[in-house]
N, C-alpha and C positions, 0 to 999 in steps of 0.2 A: 532520267529514267528512260529505258529503252522500250519501244513498242514494236514487237515482232509480229508480222502477219503471216509468215509462211509456215509456222508450226501450228496453224489453226486447226479447228475441228473439221470433220469431213463435210459438215454443212457449209462452213465458210469456204472451204476449198471449192465446193460445187458452185458457190456464189461467184467466185472469181472465174470459173470456167465459162459460166453464162455471160458474165460481163465482158470478158475479153472477146467472146464470139460476137458480141453486139457491134453494129457498125455505127449507129447513131447515138449510142449511150456511152457515157464515160463514168468510171467509178474511181474514187480515191479512198485510201485507207491509211490511217496513221495519225499521230499528233501533228497538227498543222504547223506548230511553232517550235516544238522541241528540237534542238540542234542535233541531238543524237538519234532521233527517231527515224524509222524507216518507212518508206511509202511503197505502196503497190499501185502502179499506174497502168490502167487499161490501155489497150491499143487505140481505142477511140479518143480518149483524153489526150494521149500522146500526139495523135494526129492533129487534134484541134489546136493545141498550144505549142507544138514543136518540141516535145520531150521524147526521150527514149523510153519505150515501154518496159515494164518489169519493175524490179526493186530499185529504189533510188533514195538519196538522202533528202532530209527535210528542206534543203534549199529550194527544192521544186515548188514548195508552197509560195515562196516569194516570186518565182518566175510566173506562176499562175496568176498571182495577184496583179502583175503588171498588165495582164490582158483584161482585167475587170474595168468597166467604164467608171471614170472618176466620180460621176454623180451617184453611183450605186455602191462604191467601195466602203465608205465609212459607216453607212447605215448597216450594211451586212457584217462588217467587222464587229460592230457593237453587239449584234445578235449572237455572233460566234463567241464573243467574250462572256456574255451572260450565260450561254449554255455551258461553257467550260467551268464557270464558277459554281454552278449547281453541283451538289455532291450526292445527288440521288443515284441509285444503282444504274439507271439509264436516263438519258435526256434526249429530246428530239430537236433537231435543227432543220428549219424550213427556210431556205434562202432563194431569192429571185434577183437576178442581175443580168446585165448585158455583158457579153464576152466578145472581145475582138479576136477572131480566129484567123489562122493563117490561110485557110482554104475558103471560108465563106463570109469573111468580113465580120461586121458587128451583128450579133443575133442575141435574142433573149434565151436564158437558160434558168432552169430551176434545180437546186440541190436539196435533196431530202436525205438526211443522215441521222445516225444514232451515236451518242457518246456513251460508252460503257465504262463502268468503274468496278473495282473489286470490293470486298466486304468492308475494307477500311476506308473506302471513298477515293482511293487513288485511281487516276486515269489509266486505263489499259488499252483502249482502242477507240478510234474515231473512224467511222466508215459510212459510206452512203453512195447515192447514185446521182449522176448529173444528166438531165434530159432537156431536150429543146422545148421551149414554151412559146406561147403566142406573143404578139406584139406588145400586149400589156403585161406580160409575165404571168398571166393566169390561165390562158388557154393552153391546155396540156394535151396535144394530140398524142395518140398512142404510137410510139415509135416501135421499130422492129425489135423484137426481143424484150419489150418492156414488160409484158405480162409474166413471162418466165422469171425475169429478174425480180420483180416485185413479189412474186409468190415465194421465191427463195429467200428474199429479204424478210418477209413476214415469218417464215419458218425459223430463221436465225433468231429473230426477236422473241419468238415463242420459247425457244430454248433458253434464252436469257431469263425470261420471266419464270420458267420452270426452275432455274437455278436460284432465283430469289425465293421461290416457295420452299425449296430445300433448305435455304438459310433460315427461313422462318420456323421450319419444323425443328431444325437443330437448336435454334435459340429457345424454342418453347420447351424442349426437353433437356436443356442444359442443367447440370447439377448446381451451377451458380445462377443467382438471380440475374435476369436481364430485363430492363425496362427502358422504354423510350418516351420522351416527352417532346412537346413543341417548345417554342421559344418562351412561352408563358408558364411552363411547368405543368401543363395538362398532359396526363398520361395517355399515350397512344398505343403502347404495347406493354404487356405484363405477363411474364412467363410463369410456368408452374412452380419454379423454385421461389419466385417472389410470393406466390400464393401461400406456399408452405411457411416461408419466413415470417410474413406479416399477418397471416391468417385472413387475408382478403382475396377474393376471387378476381379474375380479370374483369368480369362483368361489374363488380363493385368499384374497380379502380379506373378502368378506361373512361376518360372524360372527366375525372377528378384531378384536383391539384395534388402534386407529389407531397405537399406539406401534410397531407392526411396521415402519412406514415413517418413523419419527422417528429422528433421530441419537441416539446413546447419551446425550449430555449434555442432550437435550431430551425425555426420557421423562416422560409425565404420570402414568401409573399411576392410583391412586385419586383423584388430585386433578384428574382430567380435567374434570369439570363446572365446578368453580370457575375453572379456567384458561380454559375456553371462554367462560364468562360474562363474564370480564374483558376479552375481546377482541371483544365483540359490536359489530357495525355499524362496524368499523374495518378498514382495510387495513394489514397489517404484514408485514415480512420474516421469513422463517422458513427454516431449513435442514432438508432432508429427505434420506432415502436414495433415490437414483435408480437407474435400471436400470444394470447393469454395475458394481454395487458402488461407485458414485460418490456424491458429495455434490452436491446442487443447491440453489441459492437460489431460493425461490419467494415469491410474494406471495399472502397468504391474506386472504380476506374471510369473516367468520363471521356466521351468523344463527341464530336459534332459533325454535321454535314448540312448541305442545302438540298432541299427537296421541293421542286417546283418554285424555286426562288425563296423558300421559307426555311429558316434555320431550325434544325431539329437536334435533339440531344439523346445520347444513349448511355446507359450505365450498366456496368457489370458489377453485381453486388455479391460479395462473398461473406457468408456468415462466419465470423472468427471466434465464436464462443467455444466451439469444440477444440479448435487449435489452441486458444489461450488456456483452456482448461488443461490440455496436455502440457503446455509450456509451464503452467504453474505446478503441475505434478512433477515434471522433470526437475524444475528448480527446487521443489521441496525435497526430492530425492538427493539432489546435489548438496543440500544443506543438512542432511541427516546421516548419522552414523548407521551403517547397514545392519549392525548386530543389535544395538540397543534402541534404535530409532531416536536417540537423543540428538540434540544439535551437535554437528561435527566441529572440528577445529577451525576450519575456514569460516563457517557461519558464526562461530563464537567470536572470532576476531572482528568480523563485520559488526556484530551486535555491540561489542565494546566500543568500537569506533563511533557508532551512531550515538551511544550514550555520552561519549566524550564530547562530541560535537554539540549535543543538546545542552551541555553545561549542568545537567542534573547530577546529584551525588549518587555514587554507587560503590559497591565493594565486591571483591573477588575472593573466592575460596578455592584453593588448589588442594585436591584430595588424592591421596595415594592409599591404595589398599594394602594393609599389612597382612602378610601370610598368603597372598594370592598365588605366589610361585609354588608354595607347598600344595595348594589345591590343584594346580595344573599337573604337578609331578605325581600326586597320589590318585587323583580322580580322572586325569586325562584332559586334553584341551577341549573336547566337545562339552564335557561337564563344566569345565571352566567357563566356557561361553554362556552356559545356562546360568551360572552363578552371577556373571556380569549383568545379565538381563534382570535378575532379581535385585541386584544392587542398584541398577538404574531406577527401577520402580520405587524402591525404598527412598532413594534420594529425592525423587519427584514429590514424595509425600512430605518432605521437610520444607518445601518452599511454598510461596503464595503466588497468585496470579501476577504476572509482570516480571517475575524472576525466571531464570532459565538454568537448566542443568545440561552440561555438555560433556561428551567424552573427549578428553584431550588426547588420549592415545594409550593403548595397552590397558593397564589397570589404574590409570590416572583420570580423574574427572575434575570438572570445574563448575562451580556455581557462581552465578552473577546475581547479586541482590541489588535492586533499584529502590529509589525513594529516599525521602529525607531521613528516614530511620535506618538506612542501610548499614551504617557503621555500628549502630546500637544492636541491630539484629544479628550481625555477623557472628559474634561469639555464641549466641543462643542457637543459631542454626548449626554452627559447627558442632556444638555439644550434642544436638539432636541427631546429627548425622553419625557421630561417633557411637552414640548409644544404639541407634537403629542398626548400624552395620555390625555391631558386636553380637547381635542375635544370630544363632546358627541358621544356616541356609541348607534346606533339604534338597538334594539332587537325587531323585529316585529313592533308593534305600540308603543312600550315603548322606552324611552330614558334613558340611563344610563350615569351618570357623575362620572368621576374618576380623580384622580391625581396621582402623583408619587413622592416618596422621594428616593434619590439615595446616596449610599455611594461608594466612589472610593478609590482604592488602586493600587499601582504599584509594579511590581516585579523588582528586588528582595528586594528592600528597605523596603517594608512593609510585607514581608513574603517570606521565602525560601522554603516552602512546599505548596501544594494546600490548605490544611486545614488552615494553618496560614494566607495565603493571603486572602482566603474567609472570615476568621474570622475578619481580619482587615477591609475589605470592609463592613462586617455586623456591626461592631462596629461604623464605620462612618455613616452607614445608621441609626442606632439608634439615633445618635446625630442629623442627619438631620431631623428626625421625631420630635425630641424634640424642634427643632428650629422653628417649625411651618409648616412643611410639604411643599411639592412642592419645595424642595431644593436639591442641590447636594453638598456634603461635602467630601473633601479629608481626608483620615485617618491621624491621628497624634498620636505619641506614648503616649501623655498625655491622649488620649481617652482610651487607653488600661488600663492605671493605674486607671482611673476613673471607667472603667468597672469592673476591678478586685475588686475595693473597693465596688462597687455595689453588686457584687456577694457575697463578704464577708458579707455585710449587710443582704443580703437575707438569707444567712446561719444562721446568728444570729437571724433573725426573726423566722426561723424554730425552732431554739433552744429555743427561748423565749416561743413559743407555747408549746413545749414539756415539758419545765420546769415550765410552768404556771407563767411566769414572767409578763404577762399583767394583769392589774387590772383597775377598773373603779373608777374615782374620780367624784364628783358630785358638780355642782354649783347651788345654789338656784335661783329660779325665784319668783318674788314678784309682787303682785297687787299694782300699783302705787297709787291707790285711798286710800287704808287703810293700805298699807304696810304689808299685810298678805302674808304668804308663800303659793304659789299655786302649786309648783312643783320643779323639778330640771332637769338639762341637764346632762346626763351621758357622761363623757369625758374620752377617753382612755389615759392611762399612762403605761409606761414601767419601771418596777422596775429592772433596769439593775444591774447585780451583781457587776460591777466595777464602773460604772458612776452614779449610784443612780437613782433617779426618772427622766425619760426622758419625755418631752412633745411631742405632735405629730409633731411639726415642725422639730424634729430630726429624725423621722423615717417614717412619714406618706407617703411621696413620694415613698419610697421604698416599703412600704406595699401595696399601691394602685396599683402598677404595678406587684404585686406578685400574683400568683395563689392562695396563701393562704389567700388572702383578704376576700374571701367569708367565709372561715372557721372562721377567727377572727370576722368578722361581725356577723355571726350567734351566736357566743358565747356572743358578746356584747348584742344582743337582749335578749338572754336567761337570762344572768346575770342581766341586767337592769330590766327585768320583775320580777325576783326573789326578787330583792331589793325593787322594787315598791310594791310588795305584803306585805312586812314587814312594810313599812311606811304607806301604806293605812289602815292598822289595827289601826294605831294611828290617821291618817287624811284621811278619806275615799275619799276626793276629790283630793288627791295628784296625780299629773300627771308627768310621766317620759318621757323626751325627749331623743331620740336616733338618732345619726347621722348615715346615711347609706353610705357605700362605693359605688362608681360607679359600681363596679363589682357585688354588690348585686342587683342593679337595673336591671342588665342583666340576673339575675338568674330567670328562669321561676318558680322556687319553692319558691320564696321569700314570696309570700302571704300565702302559706300553712305553712311555717316555723313560720311566725309571729303569725298566728292564733294558732299554736300548742304551742308556748311559752306562750301565754296568757292563754290558756286553762290549761296548766300544773300548773300554779300558781292560777288558779281560778279567773282570772281577766277579766273584761269587756274591750271592746275596748277603752273606755274613759280613761283608765289608761295609755295609751301609745300615744306618738306623734313621728312620723317618720320625721326626718329632712333630706331633700334632697337638692343637689346643685341646684341653680336657672338655671344653664346651662343645666340641664337634660331636660328642656322643649324643647330645640332645637332638640333633637334627640329622644324624647319620641315617641314610636310607639303605636298602638292601644292596643297591649297586655299589655304594662306597664300601660297605662291609665286605662284599664279595671281592672287590678289587684289592683291598688291604689284606684280606685273608689269603689271596693268591700270592701276593708278594711275601707274606710271612711264611707261607709254605715253601717258598723258594729261598728262605734264609734271611730275608730282609727284616731288620728289627723294627717294631712299631712301638713308640713310646708316647705316653701322655705327658706333655710338658706342663710345668708349673702345677702339678697335681695338688689338689686341696683348695685351690682358689676358685674353682668353677662350681658347676651345679650338677655334676655327674652323679648318677645313682649308683650306689655300691652294687645293687643286685644286677643292674644292666651290664656291669663289667664282664659278667660271665659269658655274654653273647657277643662281646666285641673282640676282634682280633688284636691281641696285645702281647708284648714281650717285656715291657719295662714301665715302671712308674718313676717320674722325676719329682722329688720333693721340692716344693717351691722355696726359694732362698729366704723368704720372709719368715717361714717357720723355723728354719735352721738357725738364723741369726737371732731369733727370739727365744731359743731354748734356754739361754743363760738366765733370763729374767722372767719368763712366762711359763708357768706350769701348763697353761692351756696349749701353747705352741709345742711344748715338750710332749704333751699327750697326743697332739695331732701327728707328730713325727712317729711316735711309737705305734699309733693306729695304722698309719700308712705302711710301715714296715711289716706289721702283723698281717695286713691285708695282702701285701705282696707275697708273703710266705703261703698264705691260705690259697691264693689264686695260682701260685706256682710261677710268678713273674718276678724278674729282678727289680731292684730299687736302687736309684742313684740319687744322691743329695746334691743340690746346687747351693752356692753361696757359702762354702766352707772358707772361713777367713782366719780362723785361729786353731791352735793346737787343741784347745778345749773342745771346739766343734768336732774335730776329727776324732778325738778320744771318745767323746760321748756317743757319736754315731757308730763307731766301731763296736762299742760296748753293747749297743742295742741291736747289733747284727746287720748294720748297713755295710754292704760290701764295696760300693764304689762312691766316688764323690768328685766334685770339681768346685773351684773357687779360687780366690786370689791367693789362698795359702799355697796352692800348687802352681799357679801362674795366671797372668792376665791374658786376654785375647791378643794375639800378635800376628803379624803377617806370616805368610808361608815361609819366606826366606828366614825370618827370625826364628820361627818354630823349628826349622831344620837345624839351624845353628845351635839352638838351645837344647833340644831334646835328642838329636841324632848325631851331633858332631863327634861324640866320643865312641860311636858304634862303628 
């Protein structure tokens, strides 16, 4: 540590000017033993011991010590050491010794000095005056300049004491508690913050043992000093008695110093109750879903992990809301959020204390049931959730209808980690939704195997797209009146590198549920238009039929994509017919109807595929953009043996005439089918009688080679 004397206050500078002007008085300033400290040496002291006046290094201390009489040296060094060990803000040193000087030989001198420290107890200055004494060291004649120097010295000390008073005022008004004790734990200082924290005034505490505010299990008693010394210069948590007979957690920082040779302790006491309350609040926010205030996904995982570590039985229910997308689409996302809040409250009413409901994400929720009866309660709670959520939800003046599908899993049988258990419940949920929704299904290992197989199939689908293994086959469509070729239906095939040509029944279910369905569907439209352009050069009236995936019908950009594919090949709308499932009519919204209507207005055909197998309402057909009905193959092939199938075919043909739309029959395999359909007024058909689906090259060779 460095002790600098030349940047002192004006008072100290005045002190040096008086001292240097003195002839018989010598003054020194600095740490007498620190190697890096600096000294200020008066002219008189320099004259006495042969030093250069002004600033000098601490080695001067040792040169001065060489001039002290051996009989006086060690006694005075012991006094200096004791004064330096004291850690009070200021300490007094009064030394008497004989000094062998260069000019006057051996004479008695007296050194009176002050040791100053900062608020932390660190040494900052040692300064004082050296004056000639009598033969016994006690006779102190007034030397020239002595009065002026002593007066200035008293003023500097008064300034230091004023600084100490300022420190006491700052400590008294600190927002943190500050208290001081002696080595036995008796309180000597107690600020206002301590009064507020403990509900005890300084008059009540000063002179009392600090144990008065310590909790019973943390009393120090006679071991106070040892305990305090063990906590020096560290911050630690401690529990104390607070106002109102409460307990409070505080953060303590302890320091110590020597005052007149006695050890003292000081504590900074910070009340942590408010901070910890904020931390708990923030932690609670971090573990809650901001919309529903339910446990969030991260906290759910932590909860399951704690249950797993405890070894207690528990079960997990994974819940997906059926129909929530329709709520968002029809009522808007803000109202959808309000529905989710109601759903959360309803599910909370289905559990008992100790269970939790968490929002897993989106419209998926998770319930964790604990206790020995968790597995037994699981189906009961699941059914209660399904029943409760099936009740309508009012949002303003609107009513929302929901359902729930649930997958159930129990620990540790169905998973030994949170992720494995949740995955099992999610797999069971997928099965429940596939069984018709509104169901609760327990996880079974076979589900995992099927799920893994499904994932493998999805990866193969992706590879098929990347390696261009999908291609289109084409089945001809004929006019039944004159047996002329009118067009073809484009049908997807997978040229598998191992299994050969795969028909859609081998992969379509996987592709339909894959996010890549739109990508494949867009390619089908583009490729079918490209091929249609080639064949329309040969037969200008040729029409290409294309099946759309359900995912494509949900794509807002479908209309623009179809128009772009036609424009790229220079085709009019009459070159293309889009075949959509009959069931799409049940969920068709205004956007989809508008988009299909625009395409139909531009000449694109819109056909209901496999008509008669779905649930479409006859009356709603009037409002749906439509140009053709396709009679499902099952009715055509059943006409020979089933009067009911024959009646269905007749009804569809009659409906088409009444609505003013064309009708085409699928699955014509015999001359009898063709004759019967033509007799009932069916104008077009397709089936094995006319040709099986074949590649584009084969189709060209078969149907256009002679043209």
